[in-house]
C-alpha positions as CSV (number, residue, x, y, z in Angstrom):
1,M,0.0,0.0,0.0
2,T,1.3,3.4,-0.9
3,S,0.5,6.9,0.3
4,L,-1.9,9.1,-1.6
5,H,0.9,11.5,-2.7
6,A,2.9,8.6,-4.2
7,N,2.2,7.3,-7.7
8,P,1.5,3.6,-7.4
9,L,3.0,2.8,-10.9
10,F,6.3,4.5,-10.1
11,A,6.2,3.0,-6.6
12,R,6.2,-0.4,-8.2
13,L,9.2,0.6,-10.3
14,A,11.1,2.3,-7.5
15,D,13.5,-0.7,-6.9
16,A,13.9,-1.6,-10.6
17,E,17.2,-0.6,-12.2
18,R,16.8,-1.9,-15.7
19,V,13.4,-1.3,-17.3
20,L,12.1,-2.4,-20.7
21,V,9.2,-0.2,-22.1
22,A,7.6,-2.1,-24.9
23,G,4.8,-1.2,-27.4
24,A,2.1,-3.9,-27.3
25,G,0.1,-3.5,-30.4
26,G,2.4,-2.6,-33.3
27,G,2.7,0.6,-35.3
28,F,3.7,3.6,-33.2
29,D,2.6,2.0,-29.9
30,V,6.2,2.4,-28.5
31,Y,5.8,6.2,-28.8
32,S,2.9,6.0,-26.3
33,G,5.4,4.8,-23.7
34,L,7.9,7.6,-24.2
35,P,6.8,9.9,-21.4
36,L,7.1,7.0,-19.0
37,A,10.5,5.8,-20.4
38,L,11.9,9.4,-20.3
39,S,10.8,9.8,-16.7
40,L,12.6,6.6,-15.8
41,L,15.7,7.7,-17.6
42,H,15.6,11.0,-15.8
43,Q,15.5,9.1,-12.5
44,G,18.8,7.5,-13.4
45,K,17.5,4.0,-14.5
46,E,18.6,2.1,-17.5
47,V,15.8,2.0,-20.0
48,W,15.3,0.0,-23.2
49,L,12.6,0.5,-25.8
50,A,11.0,-2.3,-27.9
51,N,7.9,-2.6,-30.1
52,L,5.8,-5.3,-31.7
53,S,6.4,-4.1,-35.2
54,F,4.4,-3.6,-38.4
55,S,7.6,-2.8,-40.2
56,A,9.1,-5.0,-42.9
57,L,11.6,-6.8,-40.7
58,A,12.0,-9.9,-42.8
59,G,14.4,-8.1,-45.2
60,L,16.8,-7.0,-42.5
61,P,20.4,-8.5,-42.7
62,A,21.5,-11.3,-40.4
63,D,23.6,-9.0,-38.3
64,A,20.5,-6.9,-37.4
65,W,19.1,-9.7,-35.2
66,A,20.1,-10.1,-31.6
67,A,18.1,-13.4,-31.4
68,P,15.4,-15.1,-33.4
69,D,12.5,-12.7,-33.7
70,L,14.4,-9.9,-32.0
71,A,15.6,-7.2,-34.4
72,V,18.0,-4.4,-33.4
73,V,16.9,-1.1,-35.0
74,T,19.2,1.8,-35.2
75,P,18.9,5.3,-36.9
76,G,20.5,3.9,-40.0
77,T,18.4,0.7,-40.3
78,A,16.7,0.0,-43.7
79,P,17.0,3.5,-45.1
80,H,15.0,2.5,-48.2
81,Q,11.8,1.7,-46.2
82,G,9.5,4.7,-45.9
83,Y,7.4,3.3,-43.0
84,F,9.5,2.2,-40.1
85,P,8.4,3.7,-36.7
86,E,11.1,2.0,-34.8
87,R,13.8,3.5,-37.0
88,T,12.2,6.9,-36.9
89,L,12.1,6.7,-33.1
90,A,15.8,5.7,-33.0
91,Q,16.6,8.8,-35.1
92,W,14.7,11.1,-32.7
93,L,16.4,9.5,-29.7
94,R,19.8,10.2,-31.3
95,L,18.8,13.8,-32.0
96,R,18.0,14.3,-28.3
97,G,21.2,12.6,-27.1
98,H,19.5,9.4,-25.8
99,P,20.6,5.8,-26.5
100,S,19.2,5.2,-30.0
101,T,18.6,1.5,-30.2
102,V,15.0,0.3,-30.5
103,Y,14.2,-3.4,-30.5
104,A,11.5,-4.8,-32.8
105,F,9.5,-8.0,-32.6
106,P,7.9,-9.3,-35.8
107,Q,4.3,-10.4,-35.8
108,T,4.3,-13.9,-34.5
109,G,2.3,-16.2,-32.2
110,V,2.8,-16.2,-28.4
111,R,5.5,-18.9,-28.2
112,P,8.1,-17.2,-30.4
113,L,7.2,-13.8,-29.1
114,R,7.8,-15.0,-25.5
115,D,11.2,-16.5,-26.6
116,A,12.1,-13.1,-28.1
117,Y,11.1,-11.3,-24.9
118,R,13.1,-13.8,-22.8
119,A,16.2,-13.2,-25.0
120,L,15.9,-9.4,-24.6
121,V,15.3,-9.6,-20.9
122,E,18.4,-11.9,-20.5
123,L,20.5,-9.7,-22.8
124,H,20.1,-6.6,-20.6
125,G,19.3,-8.2,-17.2
126,V,15.9,-6.5,-17.3
127,D,14.1,-6.5,-13.9
128,A,10.9,-4.7,-14.9
129,V,8.8,-4.6,-18.1
130,V,6.1,-2.0,-18.8
131,L,3.9,-3.0,-21.7
132,V,2.2,0.0,-23.4
133,D,-1.0,0.2,-25.4
134,G,-1.9,3.3,-27.4
135,G,-5.6,2.8,-26.9
136,T,-7.7,0.7,-24.6
137,D,-8.3,-2.6,-26.4
138,I,-5.6,-4.3,-24.3
139,L,-8.2,-4.0,-21.5
140,M,-10.8,-6.1,-23.2
141,R,-11.4,-9.5,-21.6
142,G,-13.2,-11.0,-24.6
143,D,-16.9,-10.8,-24.0
144,E,-17.4,-7.1,-24.8
145,A,-19.6,-5.8,-27.6
146,G,-16.4,-5.0,-29.6
147,L,-12.8,-5.9,-29.0
148,G,-11.0,-3.4,-31.3
149,T,-7.9,-5.0,-32.7
150,P,-6.8,-7.3,-29.9
151,E,-4.5,-9.8,-31.7
152,E,-1.1,-8.0,-31.2
153,D,-2.0,-6.6,-27.8
154,M,-3.0,-9.9,-26.3
155,A,-0.1,-11.8,-27.9
156,S,2.2,-9.4,-26.0
157,V,0.2,-9.8,-22.8
158,A,0.3,-13.6,-23.1
159,A,4.0,-13.7,-23.9
160,L,4.9,-11.7,-20.8
161,A,2.4,-13.4,-18.6
162,G,4.4,-16.6,-19.1
163,L,7.7,-15.0,-18.0
164,D,7.4,-15.4,-14.2
165,G,11.1,-14.6,-13.6
166,I,10.7,-10.9,-14.2
167,P,10.1,-9.2,-10.8
168,T,7.8,-6.5,-12.1
169,R,5.4,-6.7,-15.1
170,L,3.0,-3.8,-15.7
171,V,0.6,-2.6,-18.4
172,V,-0.2,1.0,-19.2
173,S,-3.0,2.2,-21.5
174,V,-3.1,5.8,-22.8
175,G,-5.5,7.3,-25.3
176,F,-8.9,6.6,-23.7
177,G,-11.6,6.8,-26.4
178,I,-9.4,6.4,-29.5
179,D,-10.5,2.8,-30.0
180,A,-14.2,3.8,-30.5
181,Y,-13.2,3.9,-34.2
182,H,-12.6,0.1,-33.9
183,G,-15.8,-0.6,-32.1
184,V,-14.7,-0.5,-28.5
185,N,-17.5,0.5,-26.1
186,H,-15.7,2.7,-23.5
187,V,-18.4,2.2,-20.9
188,Q,-17.3,-1.4,-20.9
189,V,-13.7,-0.3,-20.7
190,L,-14.6,1.5,-17.4
191,E,-16.5,-1.6,-16.2
192,N,-13.3,-3.6,-16.8
193,I,-11.2,-1.1,-15.0
194,A,-13.6,-1.3,-12.0
195,A,-13.3,-5.1,-12.0
196,L,-9.5,-4.9,-12.1
197,E,-9.7,-2.5,-9.1
198,R,-11.7,-5.1,-7.2
199,D,-9.0,-7.7,-8.1
200,G,-6.2,-5.4,-6.9
201,A,-4.7,-5.1,-10.3
202,Y,-5.5,-1.4,-11.1
203,L,-2.7,1.0,-10.1
204,G,-4.5,4.2,-10.8
205,A,-4.3,6.9,-13.5
206,F,-2.2,10.0,-14.1
207,S,-1.9,12.6,-16.9
208,I,0.9,13.6,-19.2
209,P,1.1,17.4,-18.5
210,R,2.8,19.4,-21.3
211,A,4.4,21.6,-18.7
212,T,6.7,18.7,-17.7
213,R,9.9,18.0,-19.6
214,E,8.6,14.5,-20.4
215,G,5.4,15.9,-21.8
216,A,7.3,18.5,-23.9
217,L,9.6,15.8,-25.2
218,Y,6.7,13.6,-26.1
219,L,5.1,16.3,-28.2
220,D,8.4,16.8,-29.9
221,A,8.8,13.1,-30.5
222,V,5.3,12.8,-32.0
223,A,5.9,15.8,-34.3
224,H,9.1,14.2,-35.6
225,P,7.5,11.3,-37.6
226,Q,4.6,13.6,-38.6
227,H,7.2,15.6,-40.4
228,H,9.4,12.8,-41.8
229,T,6.6,10.3,-42.7
230,P,3.6,12.6,-43.4
231,E,1.9,10.0,-45.5
232,R,1.5,7.6,-42.5
233,P,1.6,9.5,-39.2
234,S,0.2,7.9,-36.0
235,I,-3.4,8.8,-35.6
236,V,-3.3,7.4,-32.0
237,N,-0.3,9.4,-30.9
238,G,-1.4,12.4,-32.8
239,S,-4.6,12.4,-30.9
240,I,-2.9,11.9,-27.6
241,A,-0.5,14.7,-28.3
242,A,-3.4,17.0,-29.3
243,A,-5.0,16.2,-25.9
244,V,-1.7,16.9,-24.1
245,R,-1.7,20.3,-25.9
246,G,-5.2,21.0,-24.6
247,S,-7.0,20.6,-28.0
248,F,-10.6,19.4,-27.9
249,G,-13.1,17.9,-30.4
250,D,-12.6,17.0,-34.0
251,V,-8.9,17.9,-34.3
252,R,-7.2,17.5,-37.7
253,F,-3.5,16.7,-38.0
254,T,-3.5,14.3,-41.0
255,D,-5.5,13.5,-44.1
256,R,-5.8,9.9,-42.8
257,T,-8.7,11.0,-40.6
258,R,-10.6,12.6,-43.5
259,G,-14.2,11.4,-43.6
260,G,-14.3,10.6,-39.9
261,E,-14.8,12.6,-36.7
262,L,-12.3,12.6,-33.9
263,F,-13.2,13.4,-30.3
264,V,-9.9,14.6,-28.7
265,N,-10.4,15.3,-25.0
266,P,-8.4,15.4,-21.8
267,L,-9.0,11.7,-21.0
268,M,-6.8,10.8,-23.9
269,S,-3.8,12.1,-22.1
270,L,-4.2,9.8,-19.1
271,Y,-2.1,6.8,-18.3
272,F,-4.1,4.0,-16.8
273,A,-1.8,1.5,-15.1
274,F,-2.3,-2.2,-14.2
275,D,-0.5,-5.2,-12.9
276,L,0.2,-7.4,-16.0
277,P,-0.5,-10.8,-14.4
278,G,-3.7,-9.5,-12.9
279,L,-4.8,-8.1,-16.3
280,A,-3.9,-11.4,-18.0
281,A,-5.9,-13.4,-15.5
282,R,-9.1,-11.7,-16.6
283,C,-8.7,-12.4,-20.3
284,L,-11.2,-15.2,-21.1
285,Y,-9.4,-16.6,-24.1
286,L,-5.7,-16.2,-23.2
287,D,-5.3,-20.0,-22.7
288,R,-6.5,-20.5,-26.3
289,I,-3.7,-18.6,-27.8
290,E,-0.9,-19.9,-25.5
291,D,0.5,-22.4,-27.9
292,T,0.3,-20.3,-31.1
293,R,3.3,-19.7,-33.3
294,L,1.7,-17.5,-36.0
295,M,-0.3,-14.3,-35.7
296,R,-3.1,-15.7,-37.9
297,Q,-3.6,-18.5,-35.4
298,I,-4.3,-15.9,-32.7
299,H,-6.8,-14.2,-35.1
300,S,-8.6,-17.5,-35.7
301,R,-8.6,-18.6,-32.1
302,I,-10.1,-15.3,-31.0
303,A,-12.7,-15.5,-33.8
304,E,-13.7,-19.0,-32.6
305,F,-14.0,-17.8,-29.0
306,R,-16.2,-14.9,-30.1
307,E,-18.5,-17.3,-32.0
308,E,-19.0,-19.4,-28.9
309,T,-19.3,-16.6,-26.3
310,P,-22.4,-14.5,-25.4
311,T,-21.3,-10.8,-25.5
312,R,-22.2,-8.1,-23.1
313,P,-24.5,-5.5,-24.8
314,P,-22.9,-2.1,-25.4
315,R,-23.9,0.8,-23.1
316,T,-24.0,4.5,-23.4
317,F,-22.5,7.0,-21.0
318,P,-25.4,8.2,-18.7
319,H,-24.4,11.8,-18.9
């Protein structure tokens, strides 16, 4: 139990010396963990960044792999590829004088992803892992009206849930409301958070203020790929950054959102923090994906579960 003035997430990380902050769901998810990673760096801890990747990793040379399914991405990796969030982040880290290696996991099933995580943890003696989701679909247990895009997120959760040797394993979700575009009902997100609180797995929430150096650096980091890869900027992190700046409503920062309507609001800039084993224990289908080796197996197993499972009806906010 901590005091009210102490942040429970950072209290759980207080004794950790070597922390891995990893994006759970691919794309630019690792950017969603930057404020947390930078805060830990500023506290004097060793921090490594990793991401389940949507980039074309298969074409990387043999010397770019630290272990099977564990790519080492640097500012100069695969310069011919236009879309490569991990490389773009490595370039930004170098510009700001931080260690500029970002690890990347290809899209696999749970077993090879767990092996890759194990290799990375052993490589650096990691004693804490924080899994980051840009959005809220990582909080879906499986019987909700809509799950969003859970395959990558839950592969990451399942992979780390099976690594009991890591002293501290946490999950943070930032970007509340963004996954409405993918069918997530956020009243059910709140219902799930309440259940995790009852289980003792919810560690509270806190904002990313732009007046902090971590908040300011996050805004700078998000602006960097928006400038360098304008054809495919991150809608999730663009929305979170807009919320951090105090924007509200249908905020436009890319043509990719043309034809839709965004609802940027202060809740998007909140980190919701959880104990990873506690979160994993509430997922109703995690055992079904445990032995998977391919991402398409995860997709089909979730689809089978959904066909067999009655879903909770969606609800609207009462006010």
